[in-house]
A tleap script that builds the chain and sets N, CA, C and O, in Angstrom:
source leaprc.protein.ff14SB
mol = sequence {
  NGLN VAL GLN LEU VAL GLU SER GLY GLY GLY
  LEU VAL GLN THR GLY GLY SER LEU ARG LEU
  SER CYS ALA ALA SER GLY THR ILE PHE SER
  LEU TYR PHE MET GLY TRP TYR ARG GLN ALA
  PRO GLY LYS GLN ARG GLU LEU VAL ALA ARG
  ILE THR SER GLY GLY SER SER ARG TYR ALA
  ASP SER VAL LYS GLY ARG PHE THR ILE SER
  ARG ASP ASN ALA LYS ASN THR VAL TYR LEU
  GLN MET ASN SER LEU LYS PRO GLU ASP THR
  ALA VAL TYR TYR CYS ASN THR ALA ASN TYR
  ASP GLN THR ILE GLY TYR TRP GLY GLN GLY
  THR GLN VAL THR VAL SER CSER
}
set mol.1.N position { 8.418 0.719 10.361 }
set mol.1.CA position { 7.220 0.126 9.801 }
set mol.1.C position { 6.064 0.314 10.776 }
set mol.1.O position { 6.207 0.094 11.979 }
set mol.2.N position { 4.919 0.724 10.240 }
set mol.2.CA position { 3.723 0.957 11.032 }
set mol.2.C position { 2.687 -0.109 10.699 }
set mol.2.O position { 2.452 -0.416 9.530 }
set mol.3.N position { 2.076 -0.667 11.727 }
set mol.3.CA position { 0.960 -1.587 11.553 }
set mol.3.C position { -0.318 -0.895 12.000 }
set mol.3.O position { -0.339 -0.207 13.021 }
set mol.4.N position { -1.384 -1.082 11.229 }
set mol.4.CA position { -2.683 -0.519 11.539 }
set mol.4.C position { -3.685 -1.655 11.665 }
set mol.4.O position { -3.772 -2.507 10.781 }
set mol.5.N position { -4.435 -1.673 12.749 }
set mol.5.CA position { -5.409 -2.722 12.995 }
set mol.5.C position { -6.767 -2.088 13.222 }
set mol.5.O position { -6.958 -1.319 14.165 }
set mol.6.N position { -7.723 -2.421 12.338 }
set mol.6.CA position { -9.076 -1.902 12.444 }
set mol.6.C position { -9.960 -2.858 13.238 }
set mol.6.O position { -9.710 -4.062 13.292 }
set mol.7.N position { -10.987 -2.299 13.847 }
set mol.7.CA position { -11.992 -3.093 14.526 }
set mol.7.C position { -13.308 -2.333 14.528 }
set mol.7.O position { -13.334 -1.125 14.290 }
set mol.8.N position { -14.397 -3.035 14.795 }
set mol.8.CA position { -15.694 -2.402 14.940 }
set mol.8.C position { -16.658 -2.604 13.797 }
set mol.8.O position { -17.812 -2.186 13.889 }
set mol.9.N position { -16.217 -3.238 12.714 }
set mol.9.CA position { -17.118 -3.502 11.613 }
set mol.9.C position { -18.149 -4.557 11.976 }
set mol.9.O position { -18.036 -5.235 12.997 }
set mol.10.N position { -19.156 -4.682 11.122 }
set mol.10.CA position { -20.192 -5.660 11.367 }
set mol.10.C position { -21.405 -5.438 10.502 }
set mol.10.O position { -21.362 -4.697 9.520 }
set mol.11.N position { -22.491 -6.089 10.877 }
set mol.11.CA position { -23.761 -6.022 10.162 }
set mol.11.C position { -24.757 -5.207 10.970 }
set mol.11.O position { -24.989 -5.483 12.146 }
set mol.12.N position { -25.345 -4.198 10.329 }
set mol.12.CA position { -26.353 -3.364 10.979 }
set mol.12.C position { -27.501 -3.115 10.020 }
set mol.12.O position { -27.361 -3.274 8.807 }
set mol.13.N position { -28.635 -2.724 10.577 }
set mol.13.CA position { -29.788 -2.360 9.766 }
set mol.13.C position { -29.704 -0.906 9.327 }
set mol.13.O position { -29.008 -0.097 9.941 }
set mol.14.N position { -30.418 -0.587 8.262 }
set mol.14.CA position { -30.504 0.791 7.804 }
set mol.14.C position { -30.909 1.710 8.958 }
set mol.14.O position { -31.852 1.421 9.695 }
set mol.15.N position { -30.185 2.817 9.102 }
set mol.15.CA position { -30.441 3.757 10.175 }
set mol.15.C position { -29.641 3.507 11.430 }
set mol.15.O position { -29.658 4.325 12.349 }
set mol.16.N position { -28.944 2.395 11.486 }
set mol.16.CA position { -28.154 2.051 12.649 }
set mol.16.C position { -26.817 2.755 12.681 }
set mol.16.O position { -26.509 3.578 11.818 }
set mol.17.N position { -26.023 2.421 13.692 }
set mol.17.CA position { -24.732 3.059 13.910 }
set mol.17.C position { -23.647 2.032 14.169 }
set mol.17.O position { -23.906 0.947 14.690 }
set mol.18.N position { -22.430 2.393 13.797 }
set mol.18.CA position { -21.239 1.628 14.112 }
set mol.18.C position { -20.112 2.597 14.431 }
set mol.18.O position { -20.101 3.729 13.946 }
set mol.19.N position { -19.178 2.157 15.238 }
set mol.19.CA position { -17.989 2.937 15.551 }
set mol.19.C position { -16.758 2.110 15.217 }
set mol.19.O position { -16.511 1.078 15.840 }
set mol.20.N position { -15.988 2.560 14.237 }
set mol.20.CA position { -14.762 1.893 13.837 }
set mol.20.C position { -13.579 2.474 14.589 }
set mol.20.O position { -13.537 3.672 14.871 }
set mol.21.N position { -12.623 1.622 14.911 }
set mol.21.CA position { -11.391 2.039 15.556 }
set mol.21.C position { -10.205 1.531 14.753 }
set mol.21.O position { -10.279 0.480 14.117 }
set mol.22.N position { -9.115 2.281 14.787 }
set mol.22.CA position { -7.873 1.878 14.130 }
set mol.22.C position { -6.718 2.288 15.021 }
set mol.22.O position { -6.519 3.473 15.288 }
set mol.23.N position { -5.960 1.308 15.479 }
set mol.23.CA position { -4.816 1.552 16.350 }
set mol.23.C position { -3.519 1.332 15.591 }
set mol.23.O position { -3.348 0.311 14.924 }
set mol.24.N position { -2.611 2.288 15.692 }
set mol.24.CA position { -1.309 2.210 15.039 }
set mol.24.C position { -0.250 1.747 16.026 }
set mol.24.O position { -0.261 2.136 17.194 }
set mol.25.N position { 0.662 0.913 15.546 }
set mol.25.CA position { 1.762 0.439 16.368 }
set mol.25.C position { 2.987 0.225 15.497 }
set mol.25.O position { 2.905 0.310 14.271 }
set mol.26.N position { 4.123 -0.052 16.126 }
set mol.26.CA position { 5.357 -0.294 15.400 }
set mol.26.C position { 6.310 0.881 15.490 }
set mol.26.O position { 6.364 1.574 16.506 }
set mol.27.N position { 7.060 1.102 14.420 }
set mol.27.CA position { 8.046 2.166 14.378 }
set mol.27.C position { 7.387 3.528 14.554 }
set mol.27.O position { 6.343 3.810 13.964 }
set mol.28.N position { 8.011 4.363 15.372 }
set mol.28.CA position { 7.470 5.698 15.611 }
set mol.28.C position { 7.362 6.454 14.293 }
set mol.28.O position { 8.298 6.472 13.494 }
set mol.29.N position { 6.228 7.066 14.083 }
set mol.29.CA position { 5.882 7.717 12.833 }
set mol.29.C position { 5.032 8.933 13.163 }
set mol.29.O position { 4.360 8.961 14.194 }
set mol.30.N position { 5.058 9.941 12.292 }
set mol.30.CA position { 4.351 11.189 12.584 }
set mol.30.C position { 2.836 11.017 12.656 }
set mol.30.O position { 2.172 11.700 13.436 }
set mol.31.N position { 2.286 10.110 11.850 }
set mol.31.CA position { 0.838 9.914 11.776 }
set mol.31.C position { 0.112 11.237 11.526 }
set mol.31.O position { -0.971 11.474 12.062 }
set mol.32.N position { 0.730 12.102 10.697 }
set mol.32.CA position { 0.149 13.424 10.484 }
set mol.32.C position { -1.293 13.318 9.977 }
set mol.32.O position { -2.198 13.954 10.517 }
set mol.33.N position { -1.490 12.519 8.948 }
set mol.33.CA position { -2.833 12.226 8.480 }
set mol.33.C position { -3.235 10.838 8.978 }
set mol.33.O position { -2.446 9.897 8.895 }
set mol.34.N position { -4.430 10.711 9.483 }
set mol.34.CA position { -5.058 9.425 9.711 }
set mol.34.C position { -6.455 9.499 9.123 }
set mol.34.O position { -7.162 10.491 9.291 }
set mol.35.N position { -6.840 8.446 8.437 }
set mol.35.CA position { -8.128 8.507 7.778 }
set mol.35.C position { -8.715 7.157 7.466 }
set mol.35.O position { -8.122 6.112 7.734 }
set mol.36.N position { -9.905 7.209 6.887 }
set mol.36.CA position { -10.654 6.028 6.513 }
set mol.36.C position { -11.026 6.083 5.041 }
set mol.36.O position { -11.517 7.099 4.549 }
set mol.37.N position { -10.788 4.988 4.348 }
set mol.37.CA position { -11.220 4.781 2.982 }
set mol.37.C position { -12.181 3.604 2.957 }
set mol.37.O position { -12.220 2.805 3.893 }
set mol.38.N position { -12.953 3.498 1.890 }
set mol.38.CA position { -13.812 2.338 1.736 }
set mol.38.C position { -13.831 1.890 0.282 }
set mol.38.O position { -13.608 2.681 -0.635 }
set mol.39.N position { -14.100 0.606 0.093 }
set mol.39.CA position { -14.148 0.034 -1.244 }
set mol.39.C position { -15.237 -1.028 -1.307 }
set mol.39.O position { -15.237 -1.990 -0.539 }
set mol.40.N position { -16.160 -0.832 -2.234 }
set mol.40.CA position { -17.187 -1.818 -2.528 }
set mol.40.C position { -16.739 -2.651 -3.721 }
set mol.40.O position { -15.935 -2.177 -4.524 }
set mol.41.N position { -17.237 -3.883 -3.861 }
set mol.41.CA position { -16.821 -4.737 -4.977 }
set mol.41.C position { -17.013 -4.062 -6.330 }
set mol.41.O position { -18.079 -3.515 -6.611 }
set mol.42.N position { -15.975 -4.104 -7.168 }
set mol.42.CA position { -16.042 -3.528 -8.495 }
set mol.42.C position { -15.923 -2.020 -8.553 }
set mol.42.O position { -16.050 -1.437 -9.630 }
set mol.43.N position { -15.683 -1.373 -7.426 }
set mol.43.CA position { -15.592 0.078 -7.387 }
set mol.43.C position { -14.230 0.534 -6.892 }
set mol.43.O position { -13.489 -0.231 -6.274 }
set mol.44.N position { -13.914 1.791 -7.173 }
set mol.44.CA position { -12.670 2.386 -6.726 }
set mol.44.C position { -12.685 2.603 -5.215 }
set mol.44.O position { -13.733 2.853 -4.620 }
set mol.45.N position { -11.513 2.503 -4.612 }
set mol.45.CA position { -11.387 2.869 -3.213 }
set mol.45.C position { -11.531 4.386 -3.089 }
set mol.45.O position { -10.914 5.131 -3.851 }
set mol.46.N position { -12.333 4.841 -2.145 }
set mol.46.CA position { -12.595 6.257 -2.006 }
set mol.46.C position { -12.335 6.731 -0.583 }
set mol.46.O position { -12.495 5.980 0.380 }
set mol.47.N position { -11.933 7.984 -0.471 }
set mol.47.CA position { -11.719 8.596 0.834 }
set mol.47.C position { -13.060 8.857 1.496 }
set mol.47.O position { -13.952 9.451 0.891 }
set mol.48.N position { -13.201 8.415 2.729 }
set mol.48.CA position { -14.392 8.676 3.522 }
set mol.48.C position { -14.183 9.899 4.404 }
set mol.48.O position { -15.002 10.818 4.409 }
set mol.49.N position { -13.089 9.903 5.147 }
set mol.49.CA position { -12.767 11.009 6.038 }
set mol.49.C position { -11.305 10.929 6.422 }
set mol.49.O position { -10.721 9.845 6.442 }
set mol.50.N position { -10.708 12.076 6.727 }
set mol.50.CA position { -9.347 12.095 7.227 }
set mol.50.C position { -9.192 13.219 8.229 }
set mol.50.O position { -9.958 14.183 8.225 }
set mol.51.N position { -8.191 13.086 9.090 }
set mol.51.CA position { -7.960 14.056 10.141 }
set mol.51.C position { -6.464 14.212 10.353 }
set mol.51.O position { -5.722 13.231 10.304 }
set mol.52.N position { -6.019 15.437 10.588 }
set mol.52.CA position { -4.614 15.705 10.845 }
set mol.52.C position { -4.311 15.565 12.326 }
set mol.52.O position { -5.215 15.439 13.152 }
set mol.53.N position { -3.026 15.590 12.648 }
set mol.53.CA position { -2.628 15.501 14.044 }
set mol.53.C position { -3.152 16.674 14.865 }
set mol.53.O position { -3.321 16.555 16.078 }
set mol.54.N position { -3.410 17.803 14.214 }
set mol.54.CA position { -3.948 18.970 14.886 }
set mol.54.C position { -5.458 19.003 14.980 }
set mol.54.O position { -6.017 19.910 15.597 }
set mol.55.N position { -6.134 18.026 14.379 }
set mol.55.CA position { -7.577 17.927 14.504 }
set mol.55.C position { -8.378 18.466 13.345 }
set mol.55.O position { -9.606 18.505 13.427 }
set mol.56.N position { -7.734 18.888 12.259 }
set mol.56.CA position { -8.469 19.348 11.085 }
set mol.56.C position { -8.996 18.156 10.304 }
set mol.56.O position { -8.245 17.229 10.001 }
set mol.57.N position { -10.275 18.174 9.977 }
set mol.57.CA position { -10.897 17.020 9.342 }
set mol.57.C position { -11.558 17.388 8.021 }
set mol.57.O position { -11.881 18.549 7.773 }
set mol.58.N position { -11.751 16.378 7.179 }
set mol.58.CA position { -12.431 16.531 5.906 }
set mol.58.C position { -13.217 15.266 5.624 }
set mol.58.O position { -12.788 14.168 5.981 }
set mol.59.N position { -14.376 15.419 4.981 }
set mol.59.CA position { -15.270 14.300 4.727 }
set mol.59.C position { -15.692 14.243 3.276 }
set mol.59.O position { -15.767 15.269 2.599 }
set mol.60.N position { -15.968 13.040 2.802 }
set mol.60.CA position { -16.642 12.891 1.527 }
set mol.60.C position { -18.051 13.464 1.634 }
set mol.60.O position { -18.691 13.371 2.681 }
set mol.61.N position { -18.528 14.059 0.540 }
set mol.61.CA position { -19.859 14.655 0.556 }
set mol.61.C position { -20.936 13.638 0.944 }
set mol.61.O position { -21.926 13.996 1.583 }
set mol.62.N position { -20.750 12.396 0.566 }
set mol.62.CA position { -21.757 11.375 0.795 }
set mol.62.C position { -21.945 11.025 2.271 }
set mol.62.O position { -22.958 10.428 2.635 }
set mol.63.N position { -20.989 11.387 3.121 }
set mol.63.CA position { -21.085 11.031 4.538 }
set mol.63.C position { -21.182 12.242 5.454 }
set mol.63.O position { -21.334 12.079 6.665 }
set mol.64.N position { -21.099 13.443 4.915 }
set mol.64.CA position { -21.178 14.643 5.745 }
set mol.64.C position { -22.489 14.683 6.517 }
set mol.64.O position { -23.561 14.433 5.966 }
set mol.65.N position { -22.383 15.000 7.790 }
set mol.65.CA position { -23.547 15.064 8.643 }
set mol.65.C position { -23.927 13.746 9.272 }
set mol.65.O position { -24.749 13.712 10.188 }
set mol.66.N position { -23.340 12.646 8.795 }
set mol.66.CA position { -23.653 11.323 9.332 }
set mol.66.C position { -22.455 10.683 10.030 }
set mol.66.O position { -22.618 9.993 11.036 }
set mol.67.N position { -21.253 10.910 9.498 }
set mol.67.CA position { -20.042 10.309 10.052 }
set mol.67.C position { -19.211 11.369 10.753 }
set mol.67.O position { -19.224 12.535 10.360 }
set mol.68.N position { -18.492 10.966 11.785 }
set mol.68.CA position { -17.588 11.852 12.497 }
set mol.68.C position { -16.259 11.141 12.722 }
set mol.68.O position { -16.224 10.040 13.270 }
set mol.69.N position { -15.167 11.772 12.298 }
set mol.69.CA position { -13.842 11.220 12.527 }
set mol.69.C position { -13.210 11.929 13.719 }
set mol.69.O position { -13.394 13.131 13.905 }
set mol.70.N position { -12.472 11.185 14.515 }
set mol.70.CA position { -11.767 11.747 15.654 }
set mol.70.C position { -10.500 10.938 15.888 }
set mol.70.O position { -10.332 9.857 15.324 }
set mol.71.N position { -9.617 11.463 16.713 }
set mol.71.CA position { -8.389 10.732 17.013 }
set mol.71.C position { -7.922 11.015 18.420 }
set mol.71.O position { -8.205 12.069 18.988 }
set mol.72.N position { -7.208 10.064 18.970 }
set mol.72.CA position { -6.585 10.181 20.276 }
set mol.72.C position { -5.095 10.009 20.047 }
set mol.72.O position { -4.610 8.888 19.894 }
set mol.73.N position { -4.369 11.115 20.024 }
set mol.73.CA position { -2.944 11.056 19.704 }
set mol.73.C position { -2.144 10.289 20.753 }
set mol.73.O position { -1.145 9.651 20.422 }
set mol.74.N position { -2.571 10.343 22.006 }
set mol.74.CA position { -1.878 9.613 23.059 }
set mol.74.C position { -1.981 8.111 22.859 }
set mol.74.O position { -1.084 7.370 23.262 }
set mol.75.N position { -3.070 7.649 22.238 }
set mol.75.CA position { -3.279 6.228 21.987 }
set mol.75.C position { -2.939 5.825 20.557 }
set mol.75.O position { -3.054 4.650 20.208 }
set mol.76.N position { -2.522 6.777 19.724 }
set mol.76.CA position { -2.242 6.508 18.309 }
set mol.76.C position { -3.417 5.810 17.638 }
set mol.76.O position { -3.241 4.840 16.900 }
set mol.77.N position { -4.599 6.309 17.902 }
set mol.77.CA position { -5.823 5.671 17.447 }
set mol.77.C position { -6.737 6.687 16.773 }
set mol.77.O position { -6.872 7.820 17.234 }
set mol.78.N position { -7.360 6.267 15.681 }
set mol.78.CA position { -8.351 7.076 14.988 }
set mol.78.C position { -9.678 6.329 15.005 }
set mol.78.O position { -9.710 5.099 14.954 }
set mol.79.N position { -10.771 7.081 15.077 }
set mol.79.CA position { -12.103 6.511 15.167 }
set mol.79.C position { -12.982 7.060 14.045 }
set mol.79.O position { -12.748 8.153 13.530 }
set mol.80.N position { -13.978 6.294 13.687 }
set mol.80.CA position { -14.995 6.760 12.759 }
set mol.80.C position { -16.353 6.378 13.320 }
set mol.80.O position { -16.728 5.205 13.321 }
set mol.81.N position { -17.088 7.373 13.796 }
set mol.81.CA position { -18.448 7.159 14.260 }
set mol.81.C position { -19.386 7.294 13.074 }
set mol.81.O position { -19.435 8.346 12.436 }
set mol.82.N position { -20.126 6.240 12.775 }
set mol.82.CA position { -21.005 6.196 11.618 }
set mol.82.C position { -22.446 6.088 12.098 }
set mol.82.O position { -22.829 5.096 12.719 }
set mol.83.N position { -23.236 7.104 11.808 }
set mol.83.CA position { -24.641 7.140 12.180 }
set mol.83.C position { -25.512 7.179 10.935 }
set mol.83.O position { -25.036 7.476 9.839 }
set mol.84.N position { -26.781 6.878 11.113 }
set mol.84.CA position { -27.754 6.908 10.017 }
set mol.84.C position { -27.252 6.137 8.807 }
set mol.84.O position { -27.302 6.633 7.682 }
set mol.85.N position { -26.773 4.936 9.037 }
set mol.85.CA position { -26.167 4.143 7.973 }
set mol.85.C position { -27.179 3.759 6.906 }
set mol.85.O position { -28.348 3.499 7.190 }
set mol.86.N position { -26.697 3.730 5.672 }
set mol.86.CA position { -27.493 3.394 4.504 }
set mol.86.C position { -26.901 2.175 3.816 }
set mol.86.O position { -25.715 1.897 3.993 }
set mol.87.N position { -27.692 1.430 3.032 }
set mol.87.CA position { -27.141 0.290 2.301 }
set mol.87.C position { -25.950 0.656 1.423 }
set mol.87.O position { -25.043 -0.160 1.254 }
set mol.88.N position { -25.930 1.856 0.863 }
set mol.88.CA position { -24.819 2.264 0.017 }
set mol.88.C position { -23.523 2.503 0.785 }
set mol.88.O position { -22.476 2.709 0.173 }
set mol.89.N position { -23.577 2.480 2.111 }
set mol.89.CA position { -22.368 2.540 2.920 }
set mol.89.C position { -21.675 1.182 3.021 }
set mol.89.O position { -20.562 1.097 3.539 }
set mol.90.N position { -22.312 0.133 2.539 }
set mol.90.CA position { -21.734 -1.203 2.596 }
set mol.90.C position { -20.431 -1.253 1.811 }
set mol.90.O position { -20.403 -0.923 0.626 }
set mol.91.N position { -19.354 -1.666 2.470 }
set mol.91.CA position { -18.029 -1.705 1.856 }
set mol.91.C position { -17.041 -2.272 2.859 }
set mol.91.O position { -17.364 -2.463 4.032 }
set mol.92.N position { -15.834 -2.538 2.381 }
set mol.92.CA position { -14.716 -2.789 3.275 }
set mol.92.C position { -14.089 -1.443 3.597 }
set mol.92.O position { -13.755 -0.675 2.695 }
set mol.93.N position { -13.933 -1.162 4.866 }
set mol.93.CA position { -13.367 0.096 5.323 }
set mol.93.C position { -11.916 -0.113 5.731 }
set mol.93.O position { -11.602 -1.014 6.509 }
set mol.94.N position { -11.036 0.728 5.199 }
set mol.94.CA position { -9.600 0.626 5.436 }
set mol.94.C position { -9.086 1.852 6.168 }
set mol.94.O position { -9.420 2.983 5.814 }
set mol.95.N position { -8.285 1.627 7.172 }
set mol.95.CA position { -7.586 2.691 7.871 }
set mol.95.C position { -6.301 3.032 7.119 }
set mol.95.O position { -5.657 2.153 6.546 }
set mol.96.N position { -5.939 4.300 7.124 }
set mol.96.CA position { -4.737 4.767 6.441 }
set mol.96.C position { -4.058 5.846 7.269 }
set mol.96.O position { -4.719 6.625 7.955 }
set mol.97.N position { -2.743 5.885 7.199 }
set mol.97.CA position { -1.989 6.983 7.793 }
set mol.97.C position { -0.901 7.411 6.828 }
set mol.97.O position { -0.410 6.602 6.041 }
set mol.98.N position { -0.519 8.687 6.885 }
set mol.98.CA position { 0.511 9.227 6.014 }
set mol.98.C position { 1.188 10.395 6.689 }
set mol.98.O position { 0.619 11.041 7.570 }
set mol.99.N position { 2.426 10.662 6.260 }
set mol.99.CA position { 3.135 11.826 6.761 }
set mol.99.C position { 2.632 13.092 6.073 }
set mol.99.O position { 1.724 13.039 5.243 }
set mol.100.N position { 3.228 14.229 6.425 }
set mol.100.CA position { 2.701 15.516 5.988 }
set mol.100.C position { 2.654 15.650 4.465 }
set mol.100.O position { 1.645 16.090 3.915 }
set mol.101.N position { 3.734 15.274 3.785 }
set mol.101.CA position { 3.770 15.413 2.326 }
set mol.101.C position { 3.278 14.162 1.601 }
set mol.101.O position { 3.370 14.084 0.375 }
set mol.102.N position { 2.764 13.197 2.332 }
set mol.102.CA position { 2.163 11.978 1.803 }
set mol.102.C position { 3.129 11.133 0.975 }
set mol.102.O position { 2.722 10.452 0.034 }
set mol.103.N position { 4.401 11.184 1.331 }
set mol.103.CA position { 5.400 10.356 0.665 }
set mol.103.C position { 5.531 8.986 1.318 }
set mol.103.O position { 6.093 8.066 0.724 }
set mol.104.N position { 5.017 8.846 2.532 }
set mol.104.CA position { 5.024 7.572 3.245 }
set mol.104.C position { 3.619 7.299 3.745 }
set mol.104.O position { 2.993 8.165 4.356 }
set mol.105.N position { 3.121 6.100 3.489 }
set mol.105.CA position { 1.791 5.756 3.932 }
set mol.105.C position { 1.657 4.284 4.261 }
set mol.105.O position { 2.438 3.456 3.792 }
set mol.106.N position { 0.658 3.963 5.075 }
set mol.106.CA position { 0.401 2.595 5.505 }
set mol.106.C position { -1.095 2.333 5.501 }
set mol.106.O position { -1.904 3.245 5.670 }
set mol.107.N position { -1.444 1.067 5.304 }
set mol.107.CA position { -2.837 0.640 5.247 }
set mol.107.C position { -3.113 -0.460 6.257 }
set mol.107.O position { -2.255 -1.297 6.536 }
set mol.108.N position { -4.317 -0.444 6.799 }
set mol.108.CA position { -4.789 -1.545 7.611 }
set mol.108.C position { -5.328 -2.666 6.748 }
set mol.108.O position { -5.352 -2.561 5.521 }
set mol.109.N position { -5.763 -3.743 7.392 }
set mol.109.CA position { -6.222 -4.933 6.680 }
set mol.109.C position { -7.655 -4.814 6.179 }
set mol.109.O position { -8.074 -5.591 5.321 }
set mol.110.N position { -8.395 -3.875 6.692 }
set mol.110.CA position { -9.779 -3.673 6.304 }
set mol.110.C position { -10.756 -4.361 7.235 }
set mol.110.O position { -10.457 -5.409 7.808 }
set mol.111.N position { -11.931 -3.758 7.379 }
set mol.111.CA position { -13.001 -4.344 8.167 }
set mol.111.C position { -14.314 -4.172 7.404 }
set mol.111.O position { -14.599 -3.099 6.874 }
set mol.112.N position { -15.104 -5.235 7.357 }
set mol.112.CA position { -16.334 -5.236 6.572 }
set mol.112.C position { -17.455 -4.535 7.320 }
set mol.112.O position { -17.705 -4.810 8.494 }
set mol.113.N position { -18.125 -3.627 6.625 }
set mol.113.CA position { -19.341 -2.990 7.122 }
set mol.113.C position { -20.465 -3.332 6.156 }
set mol.113.O position { -20.375 -3.041 4.963 }
set mol.114.N position { -21.518 -3.947 6.666 }
set mol.114.CA position { -22.664 -4.315 5.853 }
set mol.114.C position { -23.921 -3.706 6.456 }
set mol.114.O position { -24.207 -3.893 7.638 }
set mol.115.N position { -24.667 -2.978 5.637 }
set mol.115.CA position { -25.898 -2.327 6.069 }
set mol.115.C position { -27.047 -2.973 5.313 }
set mol.115.O position { -27.119 -2.874 4.088 }
set mol.116.N position { -27.935 -3.624 6.023 }
set mol.116.CA position { -29.045 -4.343 5.413 }
set mol.116.C position { -30.249 -3.434 5.255 }
set mol.116.O position { -30.460 -2.517 6.049 }
set mol.117.N position { -31.041 -3.700 4.215 }
set mol.117.CA position { -32.252 -2.936 3.952 }
set mol.117.C position { -33.504 -3.732 4.251 }
set mol.117.O position { -34.613 -3.225 4.080 }
savepdb mol mol.pdb
quit
């Protein structure tokens, strides 16, 4: 069993920055994919960014050029640097990890990001 704990959420003004962290612990797991999803009230949970153990990353079109995902495999930690934040980025952000074929996955508890206008 893998536990994921997010941190770094908060309240920022439009144009500001936040850096989210997610640390994995528990049973040893491949952590092939690590990524971030977000969900606003009444909306579907959507993929924000994900990164493989080898460093290949992918982003939602809405955050390209503003967000950067990275990971430290030695620390079992994934990060999301969020710059030029907009009110539409307001959501609960969830950390996720999955194995290569995505048959096993785990979720963090979520951290609130609020961007004021």
